[in-house]
Residue, then its C-alpha position, 0 to 999 in steps of 0.5 A: m220457700t214461697i211459690f208464686l205465678a207470674g204473668a204479663t198483660g200489655i201496654m203501660a201495663t199495671v203489675l199486681s201482686i196478688e195473694n192466694g186466699s182461696k184453696g179453691i179449685y181455679n179452673i183456668v182453661d187449658d189452651e194451645p200454647a204459643p211458640a216459644s219464640t212468641w211468648l215472654p217467659v214471665l209469666a210463665s208462668i205460675i206457674n204461669s204460662k205459655p204465654p205468660l199470663r198477660v190479662s186483659l182488663d176484662g180478665y182474658i189472657r187470650a183473645a176469641d181468635g187467638d190472637l196474642s199481638w195485643i200482648f206486645h202493644t205497649y211492651d217497653d224496656e222497662l217492663k222488660s227489665w222488670e220481667v227479667d229481674l222477676l226471673w232472677q228473684a226465683g231460686t227454682h223454676i218448675m214446669g210440666c213436661n211440655l212446656y220444658d220440651e219447648m224451653a229446653a229447645y229455645w233458651p239454651a241457644s238464645n241471646e234474649a235477656f231472659a236467657p241467662p235466668m232461664n239456663e242458670i237457675p235450677k229447675v224441676v220437671y214435673s212428669k209421670s213419663m219423662k226420665q231425664a232432661d238434658w238441659k242444664d240444672t234441670q232434675v225430673y220428678n216422677g212422683d206425686l205432684v202435690k207431695g213433691i211441690a209441697q216438699l219443695k216449698q218446705e226447703p230454704g231459699k228464695e221463691i219457686l217460680v212456675h212456668g207451664g200450661a194451664s192444666f199445670i196451673h189448674s193442678l197446682s192451684k186446685y191443691g193450693l199450692i200457689d201462694e202468690f200470683k203476680l200478673i201484668l194487666h194490660p189497659l185494654f178490653l178483650t170482650g171475649g177469649l180465654p179467661l184467667f178464671k172461670e170460677t169465683t176466686s178469693l184473692k188479696l191485692l198485696q202490691t202494684s207498679t205501673f209501667p211506663 
């Protein structure tokens, strides 16, 4: 299995598929997540994210004042369809316990297009304290994070899509467990805020798609 991070960023967006060519620490700064009802799952990120990794041209995933409205300025049905398709491409969704709590409370009752893949595709939650999960098709792993995900990647099947906050992303990146980042690059500059990366990171561009 390949593990990839999906993220999104705004209007007339360009989707970048980027191979992780570095085993270094990417230092994604943790941050308070947006309410589940305001973020679009793909994205989820890698691991990704809550909200999903939607990136400005100058590399920020959140404005300095915490505003996230820029994410939706150019969001259209074509980009939404791409994100839903990306969710369906995954054979397993993985996440930390904090994001699990938000998702498990939101998606089972949702009628959004993202709900079927989020509810139907198997999920694995990595947590030291969580003992059981009520969300359908969800397993809880209490062991070593690196060992657990390394084992999961050796299993046959479709890609692994990571959902999580920045701290979870950082943990996976630190040990070189993310093979590919999928980012939606929005055509705007935030000029400050929460950066996607704080350290120089070696990546290789694999593919781009532009919306609309």
